[in-house]
GUMAR-144186 format. One record per residue (C-alpha): residue number from 1; z, x, y; residue in three letters. Coordinates in nm, 2 decimals. Example, Ala and Ser with C-alpha at 12.3 -4.5 7.8 and 13.67 -1.06 7.14 Angstrom:
BEGIN
 seq      w      u      v type
   1   0.78   1.23  -0.45  ALA
   2   0.71   1.37  -0.11  SER
***
This chain:
BEGIN
 seq      w      u      v type
   1  -4.72   4.13   0.83  MET
   2  -4.69   3.80   0.65  ASN
   3  -4.91   3.89   0.35  GLU
   4  -4.61   4.00   0.13  ASN
   5  -4.38   3.73   0.26  PHE
   6  -4.24   3.54  -0.03  ASN
   7  -4.11   3.19   0.03  ARG
   8  -3.94   3.16  -0.29  ALA
   9  -3.56   3.10  -0.28  PRO
  10  -3.38   3.43  -0.34  GLY
  11  -3.69   3.65  -0.27  ALA
  12  -3.59   3.98  -0.14  GLY
  13  -3.24   3.95  -0.23  ARG
  14  -3.25   4.16  -0.55  SER
  15  -2.97   4.41  -0.59  ARG
  16  -3.09   4.77  -0.46  ASN
  17  -2.95   5.03  -0.71  LEU
  18  -2.89   5.38  -0.60  PRO
  19  -3.17   5.62  -0.68  ALA
  20  -2.94   5.85  -0.88  ASP
  21  -2.79   5.57  -1.08  SER
  22  -3.00   5.64  -1.38  GLY
  23  -3.02   5.27  -1.45  LEU
  24  -3.37   5.13  -1.54  PRO
  25  -3.52   4.89  -1.32  SER
  26  -3.49   4.53  -1.42  ALA
  27  -3.80   4.31  -1.47  VAL
  28  -3.74   3.95  -1.54  TRP
  29  -3.99   3.84  -1.80  ASN
  30  -4.02   3.75  -2.15  SER
  31  -4.18   4.08  -2.27  ASP
  32  -3.90   4.30  -2.15  SER
  33  -3.64   4.44  -2.38  ASN
  34  -3.38   4.46  -2.12  VAL
  35  -3.11   4.18  -2.14  THR
  36  -2.96   3.98  -1.86  LEU
  37  -2.62   4.17  -1.87  PHE
  38  -2.81   4.51  -1.84  ASN
  39  -2.97   4.42  -1.50  GLN
  40  -2.63   4.39  -1.31  ARG
  41  -2.35   4.61  -1.22  GLU
  42  -2.05   4.58  -1.46  PRO
  43  -1.81   4.30  -1.40  LEU
  44  -1.46   4.35  -1.26  ARG
  45  -1.21   4.42  -1.54  GLN
  46  -1.01   4.10  -1.61  PRO
  47  -0.64   4.08  -1.54  ARG
  48  -0.57   3.97  -1.89  THR
  49  -0.70   4.21  -2.15  TYR
  50  -0.84   4.09  -2.48  PRO
  51  -0.65   4.15  -2.80  ALA
  52  -0.68   4.50  -2.93  PRO
  53  -0.85   4.38  -3.25  GLY
  54  -1.13   4.20  -3.06  ASP
  55  -1.29   4.47  -2.86  CYS
  56  -1.24   4.82  -2.73  ASN
  57  -1.24   4.86  -2.36  ILE
  58  -1.27   5.20  -2.20  THR
  59  -1.37   5.33  -1.86  THR
  60  -1.72   5.48  -1.87  ALA
  61  -1.88   5.75  -1.64  THR
  62  -2.23   5.76  -1.59  GLU
  63  -2.43   6.08  -1.52  ASN
  64  -2.69   6.08  -1.23  GLY
  65  -3.05   6.13  -1.29  ALA
  66  -3.04   6.51  -1.19  GLY
  67  -2.75   6.56  -1.44  GLY
  68  -2.55   6.74  -1.18  GLY
  69  -2.36   6.46  -1.00  SER
  70  -2.13   6.20  -1.16  LYS
  71  -2.11   5.84  -1.07  ARG
  72  -1.79   5.67  -1.16  GLN
  73  -1.82   5.31  -1.18  SER
  74  -1.46   5.15  -1.13  LYS
  75  -1.39   4.87  -1.37  GLY
  76  -1.69   4.95  -1.58  HIS
  77  -1.63   4.84  -1.93  GLN
  78  -1.79   4.95  -2.26  SER
  79  -1.76   4.70  -2.53  ILE
  80  -1.74   4.81  -2.90  ASN
  81  -2.04   4.66  -3.06  THR
  82  -1.91   4.72  -3.40  ASN
  83  -1.69   4.41  -3.36  SER
  84  -1.85   4.11  -3.55  PRO
  85  -1.77   3.86  -3.27  SER
  86  -1.92   4.09  -2.99  VAL
  87  -2.23   4.15  -3.20  ALA
  88  -2.29   3.79  -3.27  SER
  89  -2.25   3.70  -2.91  GLY
  90  -2.48   3.96  -2.79  SER
  91  -2.75   3.86  -3.04  ASN
  92  -2.70   3.50  -2.92  HIS
  93  -2.76   3.61  -2.56  LEU
  94  -3.07   3.81  -2.65  ASP
  95  -3.22   3.52  -2.81  SER
  96  -3.16   3.29  -2.52  LEU
  97  -3.32   3.55  -2.28  VAL
  98  -3.62   3.59  -2.51  GLU
  99  -3.68   3.23  -2.54  SER
 100  -3.63   3.16  -2.18  SER
 101  -3.93   3.04  -1.96  LYS
 102  -3.78   3.14  -1.63  LEU
 103  -4.00   3.37  -1.42  SER
 104  -3.92   3.57  -1.10  ALA
 105  -4.28   3.49  -0.98  SER
 106  -4.20   3.11  -0.98  ALA
 107  -4.27   2.95  -0.65  PRO
 108  -3.93   2.77  -0.64  GLU
 109  -3.63   2.71  -0.87  PHE
 110  -3.56   2.35  -0.98  VAL
 111  -3.24   2.32  -1.18  PRO
 112  -3.25   2.10  -1.49  ALA
 113  -3.09   1.76  -1.45  VAL
 114  -2.80   1.71  -1.67  VAL
 115  -2.72   1.34  -1.74  TYR
 116  -2.37   1.23  -1.81  GLN
 117  -2.28   1.09  -2.13  ASN
 118  -2.29   0.71  -2.08  ASP
 119  -2.01   0.64  -2.32  THR
 120  -1.77   0.82  -2.07  PHE
 121  -1.80   0.54  -1.83  TYR
 122  -1.76   0.27  -2.07  ASP
 123  -1.45   0.08  -2.04  ASN
 124  -1.22   0.16  -2.34  ASP
 125  -1.05  -0.17  -2.41  GLU
 126  -0.82  -0.01  -2.66  ASP
 127  -0.66   0.21  -2.38  ASN
 128  -0.66  -0.05  -2.12  PHE
 129  -0.31  -0.18  -2.05  SER
 130  -0.24  -0.49  -1.84  ALA
 131   0.04  -0.49  -1.61  PRO
 132   0.37  -0.59  -1.77  SER
 133   0.57  -0.90  -1.67  LEU
 134   0.85  -0.68  -1.54  ALA
 135   0.61  -0.50  -1.30  ASP
 136   0.45  -0.81  -1.18  MET
 137   0.77  -0.99  -1.11  VAL
 138   0.93  -0.68  -0.93  ARG
 139   0.60  -0.67  -0.71  ASP
 140   0.64  -1.03  -0.63  PHE
 141   1.00  -1.02  -0.55  LEU
 142   0.96  -0.71  -0.35  CYS
 143   0.70  -0.87  -0.15  HIS
 144   0.92  -1.18  -0.08  LEU
 145   1.21  -0.95   0.01  SER
 146   1.01  -0.76   0.27  SER
 147   0.83  -1.07   0.40  SER
 148   1.05  -1.37   0.35  PRO
 149   0.86  -1.56   0.61  GLY
 150   0.56  -1.56   0.37  MET
 151   0.75  -1.77   0.10  PHE
 152   0.59  -2.10   0.16  GLU
 153   0.24  -1.96   0.17  SER
 154   0.27  -1.73  -0.14  ASP
 155   0.49  -1.90  -0.37  VAL
 156   0.22  -2.13  -0.50  GLU
 157   0.00  -1.83  -0.60  TYR
 158   0.29  -1.66  -0.76  ILE
 159   0.37  -1.97  -0.97  THR
 160   0.01  -2.00  -1.08  SER
 161   0.00  -1.63  -1.19  VAL
 162   0.33  -1.68  -1.38  LEU
 163   0.20  -2.01  -1.54  ASN
 164  -0.10  -1.81  -1.68  SER
 165   0.12  -1.53  -1.79  PHE
 166   0.42  -1.71  -1.96  ILE
 167   0.31  -1.82  -2.28  THR
 168   0.63  -1.78  -2.51  THR
 169   0.99  -1.87  -2.46  GLU
 170   1.07  -1.48  -2.50  GLU
 171   0.85  -1.42  -2.18  LEU
 172   1.03  -1.71  -2.00  LEU
 173   1.37  -1.57  -2.09  ALA
 174   1.26  -1.23  -1.97  GLU
 175   1.13  -1.38  -1.64  LEU
 176   1.48  -1.55  -1.59  VAL
 177   1.66  -1.23  -1.64  GLU
 178   1.43  -1.04  -1.40  LEU
 179   1.48  -1.29  -1.13  ILE
 180   1.85  -1.31  -1.18  TYR
 181   1.89  -0.93  -1.18  THR
 182   1.68  -0.87  -0.87  GLU
 183   1.84  -1.17  -0.68  SER
 184   2.19  -1.02  -0.74  THR
 185   2.08  -0.65  -0.68  ALA
 186   1.86  -0.67  -0.38  ILE
 187   2.08  -0.70  -0.05  PRO
 188   2.03  -1.03   0.12  ASN
 189   1.78  -1.16  -0.14  PHE
 190   2.01  -1.44  -0.29  ALA
 191   1.88  -1.70  -0.06  TYR
 192   1.50  -1.63  -0.12  THR
 193   1.59  -1.58  -0.49  GLY
 194   1.76  -1.93  -0.51  ALA
 195   1.46  -2.09  -0.34  ARG
 196   1.23  -1.94  -0.58  LEU
 197   1.43  -2.05  -0.88  CYS
 198   1.43  -2.40  -0.74  ASN
 199   1.05  -2.40  -0.69  TYR
 200   0.99  -2.26  -1.04  LEU
 201   1.23  -2.51  -1.19  SER
 202   0.98  -2.78  -1.08  HIS
 203   0.64  -2.62  -1.09  HIS
 204   0.66  -2.36  -1.39  LEU
 205   0.54  -2.53  -1.70  SER
 206   0.55  -2.28  -2.00  PRO
 207   0.45  -2.41  -2.35  PRO
 208   0.80  -2.39  -2.47  SER
 209   1.14  -2.37  -2.29  GLY
 210   1.28  -2.48  -1.96  ASN
 211   1.32  -2.24  -1.67  PHE
 212   1.62  -2.42  -1.52  ARG
 213   1.80  -2.45  -1.86  HIS
 214   1.76  -2.08  -1.93  LEU
 215   1.87  -1.98  -1.57  LEU
 216   2.19  -2.20  -1.60  LEU
 217   2.26  -2.03  -1.93  ILE
 218   2.23  -1.70  -1.78  ARG
 219   2.46  -1.78  -1.51  CYS
 220   2.72  -1.92  -1.75  GLN
 221   2.72  -1.60  -1.94  LYS
 222   2.82  -1.41  -1.61  GLU
 223   3.06  -1.70  -1.53  PHE
 224   3.26  -1.65  -1.85  GLU
 225   3.33  -1.29  -1.76  GLN
 226   3.50  -1.38  -1.43  ARG
 227   3.87  -1.31  -1.53  ASP
 228   3.76  -0.96  -1.64  VAL
 229   3.53  -0.88  -1.36  ALA
 230   3.79  -0.95  -1.06  ILE
 231   4.00  -0.69  -1.22  ARG
 232   3.74  -0.44  -1.30  GLY
 233   3.63  -0.12  -1.13  ASP
 234   3.47  -0.15  -0.79  PRO
 235   3.11  -0.15  -0.92  GLU
 236   3.19  -0.43  -1.17  THR
 237   3.34  -0.63  -0.89  GLN
 238   3.05  -0.58  -0.66  LYS
 239   2.81  -0.72  -0.92  LYS
 240   3.05  -1.02  -0.98  PHE
 241   3.06  -1.08  -0.61  HIS
 242   2.68  -1.06  -0.58  ALA
 243   2.67  -1.33  -0.87  PHE
 244   2.92  -1.55  -0.68  VAL
 245   2.71  -1.56  -0.36  LEU
 246   2.39  -1.62  -0.56  PHE
 247   2.55  -1.92  -0.73  LEU
 248   2.65  -2.05  -0.40  GLY
 249   2.28  -2.03  -0.28  GLU
 250   2.18  -2.19  -0.60  LEU
 251   2.41  -2.48  -0.54  TYR
 252   2.25  -2.53  -0.20  LEU
 253   1.89  -2.50  -0.31  HIS
 254   1.86  -2.60  -0.67  LEU
 255   1.76  -2.96  -0.69  GLU
 256   1.81  -3.18  -1.01  VAL
 257   1.64  -3.51  -1.07  LYS
 258   1.88  -3.78  -1.13  SER
 259   1.83  -4.10  -1.36  SER
 260   1.78  -4.30  -1.04  LYS
 261   1.51  -4.08  -0.92  GLY
 262   1.61  -3.89  -0.60  PRO
 263   1.69  -3.52  -0.62  LEU
 264   2.05  -3.41  -0.62  ASN
 265   2.24  -3.09  -0.64  ARG
 266   2.36  -2.96  -0.98  ALA
 267   2.70  -3.11  -1.04  GLN
 268   2.78  -2.83  -1.29  ILE
 269   2.74  -2.57  -1.02  LEU
 270   3.00  -2.76  -0.81  LEU
 271   3.26  -2.73  -1.08  THR
 272   3.17  -2.37  -1.13  ALA
 273   3.22  -2.28  -0.77  LEU
 274   3.57  -2.44  -0.76  ARG
 275   3.66  -2.23  -1.05  ASP
 276   3.53  -1.92  -0.90  LEU
 277   3.71  -1.97  -0.58  LEU
 278   4.04  -2.02  -0.76  SER
 279   3.97  -1.71  -0.96  THR
 280   3.91  -1.50  -0.66  LEU
 281   4.21  -1.62  -0.49  LEU
 282   4.43  -1.55  -0.79  SER
 283   4.39  -1.18  -0.74  ASN
 284   4.40  -1.15  -0.36  PRO
 285   4.26  -0.80  -0.31  VAL
 286   4.05  -0.72  -0.01  ASP
 287   3.72  -0.74  -0.18  ALA
 288   3.79  -1.07  -0.37  ASN
 289   3.92  -1.23  -0.05  ILE
 290   3.63  -1.13   0.15  ILE
 291   3.38  -1.27  -0.12  CYS
 292   3.58  -1.60  -0.12  ALA
 293   3.55  -1.62   0.26  VAL
 294   3.19  -1.55   0.25  LYS
 295   3.13  -1.83  -0.02  LEU
 296   3.33  -2.08   0.19  LEU
 297   3.14  -2.00   0.50  LYS
 298   2.83  -2.04   0.32  LEU
 299   2.91  -2.37   0.13  THR
 300   3.23  -2.49   0.27  GLY
 301   3.09  -2.79   0.45  SER
 302   2.88  -2.90   0.16  VAL
 303   3.16  -2.86  -0.09  LEU
 304   3.41  -3.04   0.13  ASP
 305   3.17  -3.35   0.17  ASP
 306   3.11  -3.35  -0.21  ALA
 307   3.48  -3.33  -0.29  TRP
 308   3.57  -3.60  -0.02  LYS
 309   3.30  -3.83  -0.16  GLU
 310   3.45  -3.81  -0.50  SER
 311   3.81  -3.83  -0.38  GLY
 312   3.91  -3.50  -0.51  GLU
 313   4.14  -3.28  -0.29  PRO
 314   4.01  -2.95  -0.41  HIS
 315   3.94  -2.82  -0.05  MET
 316   4.30  -2.89   0.07  GLU
 317   4.43  -2.71  -0.22  GLU
 318   4.22  -2.40  -0.15  LEU
 319   4.32  -2.41   0.21  ILE
 320   4.69  -2.42   0.12  GLN
 321   4.64  -2.12  -0.11  ARG
 322   4.46  -1.93   0.17  ILE
 323   4.76  -2.00   0.40  GLU
 324   5.00  -1.87   0.14  THR
 325   4.79  -1.55   0.10  ILE
 326   4.80  -1.51   0.46  VAL
 327   5.17  -1.51   0.47  LEU
 328   5.26  -1.34   0.15  ASP
 329   4.97  -1.13   0.04  ALA
 330   4.95  -0.75   0.11  THR
 331   4.59  -0.77   0.23  CYS
 332   4.47  -0.57   0.52  SER
 333   4.50  -0.70   0.88  ARG
 334   4.13  -0.76   0.92  ASP
 335   4.12  -0.96   0.60  VAL
 336   4.41  -1.16   0.71  ARG
 337   4.23  -1.23   1.04  GLN
 338   3.92  -1.34   0.85  MET
 339   4.15  -1.60   0.66  LEU
 340   4.29  -1.73   0.98  LEU
 341   3.94  -1.77   1.13  LYS
 342   3.83  -1.96   0.81  LEU
 343   4.14  -2.20   0.83  VAL
 344   4.04  -2.26   1.20  GLU
 345   3.69  -2.32   1.11  LEU
 346   3.78  -2.59   0.85  ARG
 347   4.01  -2.76   1.10  SER
 348   3.70  -2.80   1.33  SER
 349   3.52  -2.96   1.05  ASP
 350   3.33  -2.64   0.98  TRP
 351   3.19  -2.62   1.33  GLY
 352   3.01  -2.94   1.31  ARG
 353   2.98  -3.20   1.60  VAL
 354   2.93  -3.56   1.51  CYS
 355   2.62  -3.73   1.67  ALA
 356   2.83  -4.01   1.81  ALA
 357   3.07  -3.77   1.99  VAL
 358   2.78  -3.55   2.10  ALA
 359   2.60  -3.83   2.28  SER
 360   2.94  -3.92   2.46  ASN
 361   3.05  -3.56   2.51  ALA
 362   3.28  -3.46   2.79  THR
 363   3.48  -3.15   2.87  PRO
 364   3.79  -3.33   2.73  ASP
 365   3.66  -3.45   2.38  ASN
 366   3.41  -3.17   2.30  ASP
 367   3.53  -2.80   2.30  PRO
 368   3.15  -2.70   2.30  ASN
 369   3.07  -2.89   2.60  TYR
 370   3.01  -2.58   2.81  PHE
 371   2.85  -2.39   2.52  MET
 372   2.51  -2.36   2.69  ASN
 373   2.65  -2.27   3.04  GLU
 374   2.62  -1.90   3.16  PRO
 375   2.92  -1.68   3.16  THR
 376   3.00  -1.47   3.48  PHE
 377   3.24  -1.19   3.54  TYR
 378   3.45  -1.12   3.84  THR
 379   3.48  -0.77   4.02  GLU
 380   3.77  -0.67   3.78  ASP
 381   3.58  -0.78   3.47  GLY
 382   3.74  -1.11   3.40  THR
 383   3.50  -1.36   3.25  PRO
 384   3.48  -1.72   3.37  PHE
 385   3.27  -2.01   3.26  THR
 386   3.20  -2.36   3.35  ALA
 387   3.53  -2.46   3.19  ALA
 388   3.71  -2.26   3.46  ASP
 389   3.85  -2.49   3.74  PRO
 390   3.71  -2.24   4.00  GLU
 391   3.37  -2.21   3.84  TYR
 392   3.20  -2.43   4.09  ALA
 393   3.32  -2.24   4.39  GLU
 394   3.25  -1.91   4.25  LYS
 395   2.91  -2.00   4.12  TYR
 396   2.82  -2.11   4.47  GLN
 397   2.93  -1.79   4.61  GLU
 398   2.71  -1.61   4.36  ILE
 399   2.41  -1.83   4.45  LEU
 400   2.46  -1.76   4.82  GLU
 401   2.49  -1.39   4.77  ARG
 402   2.17  -1.40   4.57  GLN
 403   1.99  -1.59   4.84  ASP
 404   2.11  -1.33   5.10  TYR
 405   1.99  -1.04   4.92  PHE
 406   1.67  -1.22   4.84  HIS
 407   1.61  -1.30   5.21  ASP
 408   1.69  -0.93   5.31  LEU
 409   1.45  -0.79   5.06  CYS
 410   1.17  -1.02   5.20  GLU
 411   1.24  -0.89   5.55  GLU
 412   1.23  -0.53   5.46  ASN
 413   0.96  -0.53   5.21  GLU
 414   0.67  -0.45   5.47  ASN
 415   0.89  -0.20   5.67  ASP
 416   0.75   0.15   5.69  GLU
 417   0.97   0.45   5.71  TYR
 418   0.87   0.80   5.85  ASP
 419   1.07   1.03   5.62  PHE
 420   0.92   1.34   5.80  ASP
 421   1.09   1.27   6.12  ASP
 422   1.43   1.24   5.95  GLU
 423   1.41   1.55   5.76  MET
 424   1.59   1.87   5.90  ASP
 425   1.40   2.20   5.93  PRO
 426   1.61   2.37   5.68  GLU
 427   1.58   2.09   5.44  ILE
 428   1.21   2.09   5.48  GLU
 429   1.17   2.46   5.43  GLU
 430   1.40   2.44   5.12  ALA
 431   1.18   2.16   4.99  PHE
 432   0.86   2.36   5.04  GLU
 433   1.02   2.66   4.85  ASN
 434   1.12   2.43   4.58  PHE
 435   0.76   2.31   4.53  CYS
 436   0.62   2.65   4.55  LEU
 437   0.86   2.77   4.29  GLU
 438   0.79   2.48   4.06  SER
 439   0.41   2.54   4.09  GLU
 440   0.45   2.91   4.01  ARG
 441   0.66   2.82   3.69  LYS
 442   0.41   2.57   3.58  ARG
 443   0.12   2.81   3.62  GLN
 444   0.30   3.07   3.41  GLN
***
């Protein structure tokens, strides 16, 4: 039974041709005159036909061995061997088959190992492109924008990479432009961008150029366009307002070494902010007023202290102009309310409480004395706090009510209720029907 069993791969899988096909049996050896393509049935006709000049494809019919029956092979193609290209291809295939050392009687088939060209895996230094400065800086800024809490731990690494990359003044100018553009374009990134500018101004050491100097020149370029920007289209105004807020953050964070040694804020930015506020209020449309209010909320206390220290009444002049705008300007009601809140904020010293007053705070001299006290509401929704004269009495009532409900819960927490005895027969039957119906729907 096992004498004729051949363990060679593919043994017994040869195509069994019909007896009346008239095709010669194929023998795979070097002495046979039958080619490789004569041993198989014709291939399926391709979807795209060759050009008429290349070959002549016709449908062929083959007669059976007895000559009486016809076998039609669908898709069988007859190639005109008169064509030079076909004849040369056929001769080439015949030569390959005749020189082949393959044998059907081989115990197993082992494919030849084809090694890849080693030069394919070699690094082509000519085609290798290092990341550009723009891509690198945008990746850094995107990371800081999405993870601002990582600034302290990552800024040193970022600076070291930039120090190794910035080798010319042109690259330094490009870096300044990239940081300025992203700081004014990414929402809420002005704060982190200003901190980054301050760090780079002290730790970035390019071979030529100064980071802070180029940054101030870039800001001055935008500053000189202020009169045109506040009257431009909405997109131009939006970019200008972003620049104003970024300059405010720069004034708060950019530190400059003075001749005496300690770090101070840049005085030139203080003058620029005063002129920008004056320019915004000179065209009191809603967008410009909102930008001025944001800038004063951001830097108002610092600007006020700096001008008071130098004896300049610039803040009083700005507040007077704001009060005039509230009375005369045609701004919207919400913007007018913002201006009134700003005037009130400045009258309370920008919401600051002196340390001496805080230590001796009483309900009479400190409006924020009850700031940390809880706020309660009456039954009709009226709020009352510790500043309310009746607060102590009402607060005591609330505490007593809480204690009452707390004791009641402790008394009843271990009580057991028998709900079966309290259920009417009709209710019990309806409940059982509901459970059965629910179970039936669930099974469906």
